[in-house]
Jmol script that loads the backbone (N, CA, C; Angstrom):
load data "model"
ATOM      1  N   TYR A   1     147.554 189.749 246.377  1.00  0.00           N
ATOM      2  CA  TYR A   1     146.236 189.728 245.747  1.00  0.00           C
ATOM      3  C   TYR A   1     145.557 188.377 245.912  1.00  0.00           C
ATOM      4  N   ASP A   2     146.331 187.298 245.956  1.00  0.00           N
ATOM      5  CA  ASP A   2     145.736 185.968 246.086  1.00  0.00           C
ATOM      6  C   ASP A   2     144.908 185.825 247.357  1.00  0.00           C
ATOM      7  N   GLY A   3     145.402 186.375 248.453  1.00  0.00           N
ATOM      8  CA  GLY A   3     144.663 186.289 249.705  1.00  0.00           C
ATOM      9  C   GLY A   3     143.340 187.026 249.635  1.00  0.00           C
ATOM     10  N   ILE A   4     143.342 188.169 249.006  1.00  0.00           N
ATOM     11  CA  ILE A   4     142.099 188.947 248.843  1.00  0.00           C
ATOM     12  C   ILE A   4     141.122 188.176 247.961  1.00  0.00           C
ATOM     13  N   TYR A   5     141.642 187.574 246.899  1.00  0.00           N
ATOM     14  CA  TYR A   5     140.784 186.808 245.989  1.00  0.00           C
ATOM     15  C   TYR A   5     140.142 185.624 246.716  1.00  0.00           C
ATOM     16  N   VAL A   6     140.906 184.922 247.524  1.00  0.00           N
ATOM     17  CA  VAL A   6     140.366 183.801 248.299  1.00  0.00           C
ATOM     18  C   VAL A   6     139.261 184.294 249.224  1.00  0.00           C
ATOM     19  N   LEU A   7     139.475 185.420 249.866  1.00  0.00           N
ATOM     20  CA  LEU A   7     138.462 186.004 250.744  1.00  0.00           C
ATOM     21  C   LEU A   7     137.219 186.400 249.955  1.00  0.00           C
ATOM     22  N   GLN A   8     137.413 187.023 248.788  1.00  0.00           N
ATOM     23  CA  GLN A   8     136.274 187.402 247.954  1.00  0.00           C
ATOM     24  C   GLN A   8     135.438 186.175 247.578  1.00  0.00           C
ATOM     25  N   LYS A   9     136.101 185.097 247.183  1.00  0.00           N
ATOM     26  CA  LYS A   9     135.362 183.884 246.816  1.00  0.00           C
ATOM     27  C   LYS A   9     134.582 183.334 248.009  1.00  0.00           C
ATOM     28  N   ALA A  10     135.170 183.389 249.180  1.00  0.00           N
ATOM     29  CA  ALA A  10     134.474 182.899 250.380  1.00  0.00           C
ATOM     30  C   ALA A  10     133.240 183.748 250.671  1.00  0.00           C
ATOM     31  N   VAL A  11     133.380 185.055 250.537  1.00  0.00           N
ATOM     32  CA  VAL A  11     132.241 185.957 250.760  1.00  0.00           C
ATOM     33  C   VAL A  11     131.143 185.675 249.740  1.00  0.00           C
ATOM     34  N   ILE A  12     131.525 185.449 248.492  1.00  0.00           N
ATOM     35  CA  ILE A  12     130.554 185.157 247.444  1.00  0.00           C
ATOM     36  C   ILE A  12     129.764 183.887 247.775  1.00  0.00           C
ATOM     37  N   VAL A  13     130.441 182.861 248.234  1.00  0.00           N
ATOM     38  CA  VAL A  13     129.759 181.615 248.587  1.00  0.00           C
ATOM     39  C   VAL A  13     128.789 181.851 249.745  1.00  0.00           C
ATOM     40  N   VAL A  14     129.209 182.616 250.742  1.00  0.00           N
ATOM     41  CA  VAL A  14     128.319 182.923 251.875  1.00  0.00           C
ATOM     42  C   VAL A  14     127.104 183.710 251.401  1.00  0.00           C
ATOM     43  N   LEU A  15     127.311 184.667 250.515  1.00  0.00           N
ATOM     44  CA  LEU A  15     126.188 185.453 249.998  1.00  0.00           C
ATOM     45  C   LEU A  15     125.120 184.561 249.378  1.00  0.00           C
ATOM     46  N   VAL A  16     125.539 183.558 248.652  1.00  0.00           N
ATOM     47  CA  VAL A  16     124.576 182.690 247.972  1.00  0.00           C
ATOM     48  C   VAL A  16     124.005 181.633 248.907  1.00  0.00           C
ATOM     49  N   THR A  17     124.867 180.951 249.644  1.00  0.00           N
ATOM     50  CA  THR A  17     124.404 179.807 250.433  1.00  0.00           C
ATOM     51  C   THR A  17     123.693 180.204 251.725  1.00  0.00           C
ATOM     52  N   GLN A  18     124.121 181.277 252.349  1.00  0.00           N
ATOM     53  CA  GLN A  18     123.551 181.647 253.639  1.00  0.00           C
ATOM     54  C   GLN A  18     122.549 182.807 253.563  1.00  0.00           C
ATOM     55  N   LEU A  19     122.772 183.732 252.625  1.00  0.00           N
ATOM     56  CA  LEU A  19     121.951 184.937 252.580  1.00  0.00           C
ATOM     57  C   LEU A  19     121.048 185.028 251.349  1.00  0.00           C
ATOM     58  N   ASN A  20     121.157 184.056 250.458  1.00  0.00           N
ATOM     59  CA  ASN A  20     120.349 184.043 249.224  1.00  0.00           C
ATOM     60  C   ASN A  20     120.483 185.334 248.422  1.00  0.00           C
ATOM     61  N   LYS A  21     121.686 185.832 248.314  1.00  0.00           N
ATOM     62  CA  LYS A  21     121.965 187.078 247.588  1.00  0.00           C
ATOM     63  C   LYS A  21     122.738 186.776 246.305  1.00  0.00           C
ATOM     64  N   GLU A  22     122.109 186.034 245.413  1.00  0.00           N
ATOM     65  CA  GLU A  22     122.784 185.623 244.183  1.00  0.00           C
ATOM     66  C   GLU A  22     123.185 186.826 243.330  1.00  0.00           C
ATOM     67  N   GLU A  23     122.316 187.801 243.208  1.00  0.00           N
ATOM     68  CA  GLU A  23     122.621 188.969 242.367  1.00  0.00           C
ATOM     69  C   GLU A  23     123.833 189.734 242.904  1.00  0.00           C
ATOM     70  N   LEU A  24     123.916 189.897 244.199  1.00  0.00           N
ATOM     71  CA  LEU A  24     125.069 190.578 244.796  1.00  0.00           C
ATOM     72  C   LEU A  24     126.347 189.758 244.564  1.00  0.00           C
ATOM     73  N   ALA A  25     126.236 188.447 244.674  1.00  0.00           N
ATOM     74  CA  ALA A  25     127.396 187.579 244.423  1.00  0.00           C
ATOM     75  C   ALA A  25     127.859 187.718 242.977  1.00  0.00           C
ATOM     76  N   ARG A  26     126.931 187.779 242.061  1.00  0.00           N
ATOM     77  CA  ARG A  26     127.294 187.949 240.641  1.00  0.00           C
ATOM     78  C   ARG A  26     127.958 189.311 240.405  1.00  0.00           C
ATOM     79  N   ARG A  27     127.470 190.325 241.068  1.00  0.00           N
ATOM     80  CA  ARG A  27     128.101 191.655 240.928  1.00  0.00           C
ATOM     81  C   ARG A  27     129.535 191.615 241.436  1.00  0.00           C
ATOM     82  N   MET A  28     129.782 190.862 242.506  1.00  0.00           N
ATOM     83  CA  MET A  28     131.154 190.729 242.998  1.00  0.00           C
ATOM     84  C   MET A  28     132.026 190.019 241.966  1.00  0.00           C
ATOM     85  N   TRP A  29     131.496 188.955 241.357  1.00  0.00           N
ATOM     86  CA  TRP A  29     132.261 188.271 240.308  1.00  0.00           C
ATOM     87  C   TRP A  29     132.564 189.213 239.159  1.00  0.00           C
ATOM     88  N   GLU A  30     131.576 189.990 238.766  1.00  0.00           N
ATOM     89  CA  GLU A  30     131.781 190.930 237.660  1.00  0.00           C
ATOM     90  C   GLU A  30     132.853 191.962 238.024  1.00  0.00           C
ATOM     91  N   GLY A  31     132.891 192.368 239.272  1.00  0.00           N
ATOM     92  CA  GLY A  31     133.937 193.284 239.724  1.00  0.00           C
ATOM     93  C   GLY A  31     135.319 192.661 239.637  1.00  0.00           C
ATOM     94  N   ILE A  32     135.419 191.414 239.998  1.00  0.00           N
ATOM     95  CA  ILE A  32     136.702 190.700 239.896  1.00  0.00           C
ATOM     96  C   ILE A  32     137.134 190.633 238.433  1.00  0.00           C
ATOM     97  N   LEU A  33     136.185 190.311 237.564  1.00  0.00           N
ATOM     98  CA  LEU A  33     136.513 190.145 236.147  1.00  0.00           C
ATOM     99  C   LEU A  33     136.892 191.455 235.462  1.00  0.00           C
ATOM    100  N   LYS A  34     136.507 192.575 236.025  1.00  0.00           N
ATOM    101  CA  LYS A  34     136.933 193.856 235.443  1.00  0.00           C
ATOM    102  C   LYS A  34     138.452 193.949 235.407  1.00  0.00           C
ATOM    103  N   PHE A  35     139.098 193.318 236.364  1.00  0.00           N
ATOM    104  CA  PHE A  35     140.555 193.389 236.467  1.00  0.00           C
ATOM    105  C   PHE A  35     141.255 192.150 235.903  1.00  0.00           C
ATOM    106  N   GLU A  36     140.528 191.054 235.759  1.00  0.00           N
ATOM    107  CA  GLU A  36     141.157 189.785 235.381  1.00  0.00           C
ATOM    108  C   GLU A  36     140.448 189.104 234.211  1.00  0.00           C
ATOM    109  N   LYS A  37     139.833 189.862 233.335  1.00  0.00           N
ATOM    110  CA  LYS A  37     138.997 189.269 232.284  1.00  0.00           C
ATOM    111  C   LYS A  37     139.765 188.450 231.254  1.00  0.00           C
ATOM    112  N   HIS A  38     141.057 188.660 231.124  1.00  0.00           N
ATOM    113  CA  HIS A  38     141.831 187.930 230.117  1.00  0.00           C
ATOM    114  C   HIS A  38     142.393 186.611 230.641  1.00  0.00           C
ATOM    115  N   ASN A  39     142.219 186.348 231.921  1.00  0.00           N
ATOM    116  CA  ASN A  39     142.800 185.167 232.546  1.00  0.00           C
ATOM    117  C   ASN A  39     141.729 184.095 232.757  1.00  0.00           C
ATOM    118  N   TYR A  40     141.916 182.947 232.129  1.00  0.00           N
ATOM    119  CA  TYR A  40     140.929 181.882 232.199  1.00  0.00           C
ATOM    120  C   TYR A  40     140.634 181.419 233.624  1.00  0.00           C
ATOM    121  N   SER A  41     141.619 181.386 234.492  1.00  0.00           N
ATOM    122  CA  SER A  41     141.381 180.810 235.825  1.00  0.00           C
ATOM    123  C   SER A  41     140.289 181.562 236.587  1.00  0.00           C
ATOM    124  N   PHE A  42     140.181 182.858 236.382  1.00  0.00           N
ATOM    125  CA  PHE A  42     139.119 183.621 237.054  1.00  0.00           C
ATOM    126  C   PHE A  42     137.759 183.299 236.445  1.00  0.00           C
ATOM    127  N   TRP A  43     137.694 183.177 235.121  1.00  0.00           N
ATOM    128  CA  TRP A  43     136.452 182.763 234.461  1.00  0.00           C
ATOM    129  C   TRP A  43     136.067 181.358 234.905  1.00  0.00           C
ATOM    130  N   HIS A  44     137.060 180.482 235.006  1.00  0.00           N
ATOM    131  CA  HIS A  44     136.799 179.109 235.445  1.00  0.00           C
ATOM    132  C   HIS A  44     136.122 179.109 236.822  1.00  0.00           C
ATOM    133  N   ASP A  45     136.663 179.899 237.738  1.00  0.00           N
ATOM    134  CA  ASP A  45     136.080 179.958 239.082  1.00  0.00           C
ATOM    135  C   ASP A  45     134.652 180.502 239.045  1.00  0.00           C
ATOM    136  N   TYR A  46     134.401 181.525 238.230  1.00  0.00           N
ATOM    137  CA  TYR A  46     133.052 182.092 238.112  1.00  0.00           C
ATOM    138  C   TYR A  46     132.100 181.057 237.510  1.00  0.00           C
ATOM    139  N   ILE A  47     132.546 180.359 236.490  1.00  0.00           N
ATOM    140  CA  ILE A  47     131.711 179.331 235.860  1.00  0.00           C
ATOM    141  C   ILE A  47     131.414 178.204 236.848  1.00  0.00           C
ATOM    142  N   GLN A  48     132.411 177.783 237.612  1.00  0.00           N
ATOM    143  CA  GLN A  48     132.197 176.741 238.612  1.00  0.00           C
ATOM    144  C   GLN A  48     131.210 177.213 239.682  1.00  0.00           C
ATOM    145  N   PHE A  49     131.338 178.464 240.089  1.00  0.00           N
ATOM    146  CA  PHE A  49     130.384 179.043 241.043  1.00  0.00           C
ATOM    147  C   PHE A  49     128.967 178.923 240.491  1.00  0.00           C
ATOM    148  N   ASP A  50     128.785 179.320 239.238  1.00  0.00           N
ATOM    149  CA  ASP A  50     127.453 179.272 238.635  1.00  0.00           C
ATOM    150  C   ASP A  50     126.920 177.847 238.582  1.00  0.00           C
ATOM    151  N   ARG A  51     127.775 176.922 238.232  1.00  0.00           N
ATOM    152  CA  ARG A  51     127.340 175.533 238.122  1.00  0.00           C
ATOM    153  C   ARG A  51     127.003 174.928 239.488  1.00  0.00           C
ATOM    154  N   LEU A  52     127.801 175.261 240.504  1.00  0.00           N
ATOM    155  CA  LEU A  52     127.593 174.671 241.830  1.00  0.00           C
ATOM    156  C   LEU A  52     126.462 175.313 242.624  1.00  0.00           C
ATOM    157  N   TYR A  53     126.358 176.631 242.554  1.00  0.00           N
ATOM    158  CA  TYR A  53     125.453 177.340 243.450  1.00  0.00           C
ATOM    159  C   TYR A  53     124.240 177.961 242.770  1.00  0.00           C
ATOM    160  N   CYS A  54     124.226 178.022 241.453  1.00  0.00           N
ATOM    161  CA  CYS A  54     123.147 178.727 240.757  1.00  0.00           C
ATOM    162  C   CYS A  54     122.464 177.862 239.697  1.00  0.00           C
ATOM    163  N   GLN A  55     122.587 176.571 239.791  1.00  0.00           N
ATOM    164  CA  GLN A  55     121.946 175.627 238.886  1.00  0.00           C
ATOM    165  C   GLN A  55     122.288 175.900 237.417  1.00  0.00           C
ATOM    166  N   SER A  56     123.491 176.361 237.161  1.00  0.00           N
ATOM    167  CA  SER A  56     123.996 176.593 235.800  1.00  0.00           C
ATOM    168  C   SER A  56     123.143 177.572 234.999  1.00  0.00           C
ATOM    169  N   ARG A  57     122.520 178.529 235.679  1.00  0.00           N
ATOM    170  CA  ARG A  57     121.643 179.484 234.986  1.00  0.00           C
ATOM    171  C   ARG A  57     122.373 180.309 233.937  1.00  0.00           C
ATOM    172  N   GLU A  58     123.596 180.719 234.240  1.00  0.00           N
ATOM    173  CA  GLU A  58     124.332 181.608 233.339  1.00  0.00           C
ATOM    174  C   GLU A  58     125.583 180.954 232.746  1.00  0.00           C
ATOM    175  N   THR A  59     125.760 179.668 232.947  1.00  0.00           N
ATOM    176  CA  THR A  59     127.000 179.012 232.542  1.00  0.00           C
ATOM    177  C   THR A  59     127.294 179.201 231.061  1.00  0.00           C
ATOM    178  N   ARG A  60     126.326 178.942 230.216  1.00  0.00           N
ATOM    179  CA  ARG A  60     126.537 179.060 228.770  1.00  0.00           C
ATOM    180  C   ARG A  60     126.905 180.492 228.397  1.00  0.00           C
ATOM    181  N   THR A  61     126.228 181.455 228.975  1.00  0.00           N
ATOM    182  CA  THR A  61     126.524 182.874 228.722  1.00  0.00           C
ATOM    183  C   THR A  61     127.932 183.216 229.183  1.00  0.00           C
ATOM    184  N   LEU A  62     128.343 182.685 230.311  1.00  0.00           N
ATOM    185  CA  LEU A  62     129.690 182.944 230.810  1.00  0.00           C
ATOM    186  C   LEU A  62     130.743 182.365 229.878  1.00  0.00           C
ATOM    187  N   PHE A  63     130.503 181.164 229.371  1.00  0.00           N
ATOM    188  CA  PHE A  63     131.448 180.588 228.407  1.00  0.00           C
ATOM    189  C   PHE A  63     131.548 181.469 227.157  1.00  0.00           C
ATOM    190  N   ARG A  64     130.416 181.928 226.668  1.00  0.00           N
ATOM    191  CA  ARG A  64     130.425 182.788 225.473  1.00  0.00           C
ATOM    192  C   ARG A  64     131.211 184.067 225.731  1.00  0.00           C
ATOM    193  N   ARG A  65     130.953 184.675 226.866  1.00  0.00           N
ATOM    194  CA  ARG A  65     131.664 185.916 227.203  1.00  0.00           C
ATOM    195  C   ARG A  65     133.163 185.667 227.338  1.00  0.00           C
ATOM    196  N   ALA A  66     133.515 184.596 228.040  1.00  0.00           N
ATOM    197  CA  ALA A  66     134.931 184.282 228.250  1.00  0.00           C
ATOM    198  C   ALA A  66     135.634 184.037 226.920  1.00  0.00           C
ATOM    199  N   ALA A  67     134.967 183.353 226.013  1.00  0.00           N
ATOM    200  CA  ALA A  67     135.578 183.039 224.717  1.00  0.00           C
ATOM    201  C   ALA A  67     135.959 184.306 223.962  1.00  0.00           C
ATOM    202  N   GLY A  68     135.272 185.388 224.217  1.00  0.00           N
ATOM    203  CA  GLY A  68     135.568 186.637 223.531  1.00  0.00           C
ATOM    204  C   GLY A  68     136.716 187.438 224.108  1.00  0.00           C
ATOM    205  N   VAL A  69     137.144 187.112 225.329  1.00  0.00           N
ATOM    206  CA  VAL A  69     138.162 187.956 225.971  1.00  0.00           C
ATOM    207  C   VAL A  69     139.377 187.220 226.533  1.00  0.00           C
ATOM    208  N   VAL A  70     139.249 185.930 226.791  1.00  0.00           N
ATOM    209  CA  VAL A  70     140.352 185.193 227.429  1.00  0.00           C
ATOM    210  C   VAL A  70     141.562 185.138 226.507  1.00  0.00           C
ATOM    211  N   LYS A  71     142.718 185.446 227.072  1.00  0.00           N
ATOM    212  CA  LYS A  71     143.970 185.386 226.325  1.00  0.00           C
ATOM    213  C   LYS A  71     144.924 184.339 226.913  1.00  0.00           C
ATOM    214  N   GLU A  72     144.761 184.038 228.185  1.00  0.00           N
ATOM    215  CA  GLU A  72     145.582 183.030 228.860  1.00  0.00           C
ATOM    216  C   GLU A  72     144.697 181.846 229.231  1.00  0.00           C
ATOM    217  N   GLY A  73     145.043 180.681 228.727  1.00  0.00           N
ATOM    218  CA  GLY A  73     144.276 179.482 229.064  1.00  0.00           C
ATOM    219  C   GLY A  73     143.118 179.203 228.123  1.00  0.00           C
ATOM    220  N   VAL A  74     143.202 179.694 226.891  1.00  0.00           N
ATOM    221  CA  VAL A  74     142.113 179.518 225.931  1.00  0.00           C
ATOM    222  C   VAL A  74     141.811 178.040 225.689  1.00  0.00           C
ATOM    223  N   GLU A  75     142.849 177.216 225.601  1.00  0.00           N
ATOM    224  CA  GLU A  75     142.632 175.800 225.331  1.00  0.00           C
ATOM    225  C   GLU A  75     141.848 175.122 226.448  1.00  0.00           C
ATOM    226  N   TYR A  76     142.058 175.562 227.690  1.00  0.00           N
ATOM    227  CA  TYR A  76     141.297 175.015 228.819  1.00  0.00           C
ATOM    228  C   TYR A  76     139.835 175.449 228.744  1.00  0.00           C
ATOM    229  N   LEU A  77     139.632 176.700 228.388  1.00  0.00           N
ATOM    230  CA  LEU A  77     138.274 177.216 228.219  1.00  0.00           C
ATOM    231  C   LEU A  77     137.521 176.400 227.173  1.00  0.00           C
ATOM    232  N   MET A  78     138.158 176.165 226.033  1.00  0.00           N
ATOM    233  CA  MET A  78     137.498 175.435 224.958  1.00  0.00           C
ATOM    234  C   MET A  78     137.142 174.018 225.391  1.00  0.00           C
ATOM    235  N   ALA A  79     138.068 173.346 226.062  1.00  0.00           N
ATOM    236  CA  ALA A  79     137.814 171.972 226.508  1.00  0.00           C
ATOM    237  C   ALA A  79     136.681 171.922 227.532  1.00  0.00           C
ATOM    238  N   GLU A  80     136.675 172.867 228.445  1.00  0.00           N
ATOM    239  CA  GLU A  80     135.629 172.875 229.472  1.00  0.00           C
ATOM    240  C   GLU A  80     134.261 173.184 228.870  1.00  0.00           C
ATOM    241  N   TRP A  81     134.215 174.120 227.932  1.00  0.00           N
ATOM    242  CA  TRP A  81     132.947 174.473 227.289  1.00  0.00           C
ATOM    243  C   TRP A  81     132.395 173.278 226.508  1.00  0.00           C
ATOM    244  N   GLU A  82     133.270 172.608 225.751  1.00  0.00           N
ATOM    245  CA  GLU A  82     132.824 171.426 225.002  1.00  0.00           C
ATOM    246  C   GLU A  82     132.257 170.361 225.939  1.00  0.00           C
ATOM    247  N   GLU A  83     132.951 170.128 227.039  1.00  0.00           N
ATOM    248  CA  GLU A  83     132.481 169.139 228.016  1.00  0.00           C
ATOM    249  C   GLU A  83     131.130 169.539 228.600  1.00  0.00           C
ATOM    250  N   PHE A  84     130.980 170.800 228.944  1.00  0.00           N
ATOM    251  CA  PHE A  84     129.707 171.284 229.499  1.00  0.00           C
ATOM    252  C   PHE A  84     128.569 171.045 228.510  1.00  0.00           C
ATOM    253  N   GLU A  85     128.781 171.413 227.259  1.00  0.00           N
ATOM    254  CA  GLU A  85     127.716 171.260 226.263  1.00  0.00           C
ATOM    255  C   GLU A  85     127.382 169.792 226.020  1.00  0.00           C
ATOM    256  N   ARG A  86     128.381 168.953 226.008  1.00  0.00           N
ATOM    257  CA  ARG A  86     128.114 167.520 225.792  1.00  0.00           C
ATOM    258  C   ARG A  86     127.354 166.912 226.965  1.00  0.00           C
ATOM    259  N   ASP A  87     127.641 167.388 228.173  1.00  0.00           N
ATOM    260  CA  ASP A  87     126.963 166.869 229.366  1.00  0.00           C
ATOM    261  C   ASP A  87     125.582 167.492 229.578  1.00  0.00           C
ATOM    262  N   SER A  88     125.449 168.798 229.297  1.00  0.00           N
ATOM    263  CA  SER A  88     124.248 169.530 229.705  1.00  0.00           C
ATOM    264  C   SER A  88     123.480 170.180 228.561  1.00  0.00           C
ATOM    265  N   GLY A  89     124.059 170.204 227.380  1.00  0.00           N
ATOM    266  CA  GLY A  89     123.443 170.941 226.285  1.00  0.00           C
ATOM    267  C   GLY A  89     122.528 170.098 225.416  1.00  0.00           C
ATOM    268  N   SER A  90     121.904 170.791 224.490  1.00  0.00           N
ATOM    269  CA  SER A  90     121.086 170.138 223.476  1.00  0.00           C
ATOM    270  C   SER A  90     121.926 170.001 222.213  1.00  0.00           C
ATOM    271  N   LEU A  91     121.399 169.330 221.223  1.00  0.00           N
ATOM    272  CA  LEU A  91     122.108 169.215 219.952  1.00  0.00           C
ATOM    273  C   LEU A  91     122.407 170.603 219.387  1.00  0.00           C
ATOM    274  N   GLU A  92     121.449 171.494 219.509  1.00  0.00           N
ATOM    275  CA  GLU A  92     121.622 172.863 219.004  1.00  0.00           C
ATOM    276  C   GLU A  92     122.752 173.596 219.718  1.00  0.00           C
ATOM    277  N   THR A  93     122.800 173.499 221.040  1.00  0.00           N
ATOM    278  CA  THR A  93     123.850 174.219 221.773  1.00  0.00           C
ATOM    279  C   THR A  93     125.218 173.579 221.567  1.00  0.00           C
ATOM    280  N   VAL A  94     125.264 172.252 221.396  1.00  0.00           N
ATOM    281  CA  VAL A  94     126.532 171.586 221.101  1.00  0.00           C
ATOM    282  C   VAL A  94     127.064 172.070 219.756  1.00  0.00           C
ATOM    283  N   MET A  95     126.184 172.157 218.769  1.00  0.00           N
ATOM    284  CA  MET A  95     126.605 172.605 217.439  1.00  0.00           C
ATOM    285  C   MET A  95     127.051 174.067 217.465  1.00  0.00           C
ATOM    286  N   GLU A  96     126.327 174.898 218.213  1.00  0.00           N
ATOM    287  CA  GLU A  96     126.728 176.303 218.341  1.00  0.00           C
ATOM    288  C   GLU A  96     128.099 176.416 218.998  1.00  0.00           C
ATOM    289  N   CYS A  97     128.304 175.645 220.046  1.00  0.00           N
ATOM    290  CA  CYS A  97     129.590 175.642 220.750  1.00  0.00           C
ATOM    291  C   CYS A  97     130.706 175.233 219.796  1.00  0.00           C
ATOM    292  N   GLU A  98     130.493 174.174 219.037  1.00  0.00           N
ATOM    293  CA  GLU A  98     131.516 173.711 218.102  1.00  0.00           C
ATOM    294  C   GLU A  98     131.826 174.783 217.053  1.00  0.00           C
ATOM    295  N   ARG A  99     130.798 175.465 216.581  1.00  0.00           N
ATOM    296  CA  ARG A  99     131.001 176.529 215.592  1.00  0.00           C
ATOM    297  C   ARG A  99     131.820 177.670 216.190  1.00  0.00           C
ATOM    298  N   ARG A 100     131.454 178.094 217.397  1.00  0.00           N
ATOM    299  CA  ARG A 100     132.183 179.191 218.054  1.00  0.00           C
ATOM    300  C   ARG A 100     133.633 178.793 218.351  1.00  0.00           C
ATOM    301  N   LEU A 101     133.823 177.558 218.793  1.00  0.00           N
ATOM    302  CA  LEU A 101     135.177 177.116 219.125  1.00  0.00           C
ATOM    303  C   LEU A 101     136.030 176.949 217.872  1.00  0.00           C
ATOM    304  N   ARG A 102     135.430 176.521 216.798  1.00  0.00           N
ATOM    305  CA  ARG A 102     136.156 176.424 215.524  1.00  0.00           C
ATOM    306  C   ARG A 102     136.648 177.820 215.100  1.00  0.00           C
ATOM    307  N   HIS A 103     135.767 178.799 215.234  1.00  0.00           N
ATOM    308  CA  HIS A 103     136.138 180.186 214.917  1.00  0.00           C
ATOM    309  C   HIS A 103     137.247 180.677 215.853  1.00  0.00           C
ATOM    310  N   LEU A 104     137.130 180.355 217.122  1.00  0.00           N
ATOM    311  CA  LEU A 104     138.139 180.765 218.103  1.00  0.00           C
ATOM    312  C   LEU A 104     139.496 180.132 217.781  1.00  0.00           C
ATOM    313  N   ARG A 105     139.496 178.860 217.421  1.00  0.00           N
ATOM    314  CA  ARG A 105     140.749 178.187 217.042  1.00  0.00           C
ATOM    315  C   ARG A 105     141.374 178.822 215.799  1.00  0.00           C
ATOM    316  N   GLN A 106     140.539 179.147 214.829  1.00  0.00           N
ATOM    317  CA  GLN A 106     141.043 179.793 213.610  1.00  0.00           C
ATOM    318  C   GLN A 106     141.649 181.159 213.931  1.00  0.00           C
ATOM    319  N   THR A 107     140.998 181.895 214.801  1.00  0.00           N
ATOM    320  CA  THR A 107     141.514 183.201 215.218  1.00  0.00           C
ATOM    321  C   THR A 107     142.857 183.042 215.921  1.00  0.00           C
ATOM    322  N   GLN A 108     142.932 182.050 216.810  1.00  0.00           N
ATOM    323  CA  GLN A 108     144.206 181.791 217.512  1.00  0.00           C
ATOM    324  C   GLN A 108     145.316 181.417 216.549  1.00  0.00           C
ATOM    325  N   GLN A 109     145.014 180.571 215.587  1.00  0.00           N
ATOM    326  CA  GLN A 109     146.018 180.150 214.617  1.00  0.00           C
ATOM    327  C   GLN A 109     146.488 181.338 213.778  1.00  0.00           C
ATOM    328  N   ALA A 110     145.559 182.198 213.404  1.00  0.00           N
ATOM    329  CA  ALA A 110     145.923 183.373 212.611  1.00  0.00           C
ATOM    330  C   ALA A 110     146.826 184.308 213.423  1.00  0.00           C
ATOM    331  N   GLN A 111     146.524 184.464 214.704  1.00  0.00           N
ATOM    332  CA  GLN A 111     147.348 185.317 215.562  1.00  0.00           C
ATOM    333  C   GLN A 111     148.730 184.699 215.776  1.00  0.00           C
ATOM    334  N   SER A 112     148.787 183.387 215.877  1.00  0.00           N
ATOM    335  CA  SER A 112     150.066 182.712 216.075  1.00  0.00           C
ATOM    336  C   SER A 112     150.954 182.821 214.835  1.00  0.00           C
ATOM    337  N   ALA A 113     150.322 182.846 213.670  1.00  0.00           N
ATOM    338  CA  ALA A 113     151.070 182.929 212.416  1.00  0.00           C
ATOM    339  C   ALA A 113     151.715 184.298 212.206  1.00  0.00           C
ATOM    340  N   GLN A 114     151.182 185.294 212.887  1.00  0.00           N
ATOM    341  CA  GLN A 114     151.709 186.658 212.696  1.00  0.00           C
ATOM    342  C   GLN A 114     152.969 186.908 213.449  1.00  0.00           C
TER     343      GLN A 114
END
end "model"
wireframe off; spacefill off
backbone 0.3
color backbone group
């Protein structure tokens, strides 16, 4: 599967950089996430794609979505989201991020206690 994933990412980059097909590239990412939505590394790659090739248009939305479903690598997601908001966000979005992450941490702690 890793080889196919590498190929998919390469095709996605070509779609955006050479063919200006951002919407098609996003649909491909969404297809990948249908199978890997609980794994942070796939969300990380999608978020990096958005930041590098799409001027961070959907980055905040992607972080919000990932926070609701990621089960592996949650701590990395939280750290990356906080960094993004501190670098690119407003006071309002930083505060929203902190509130959501506080809730996510509480949920994780409650699940760990069970």
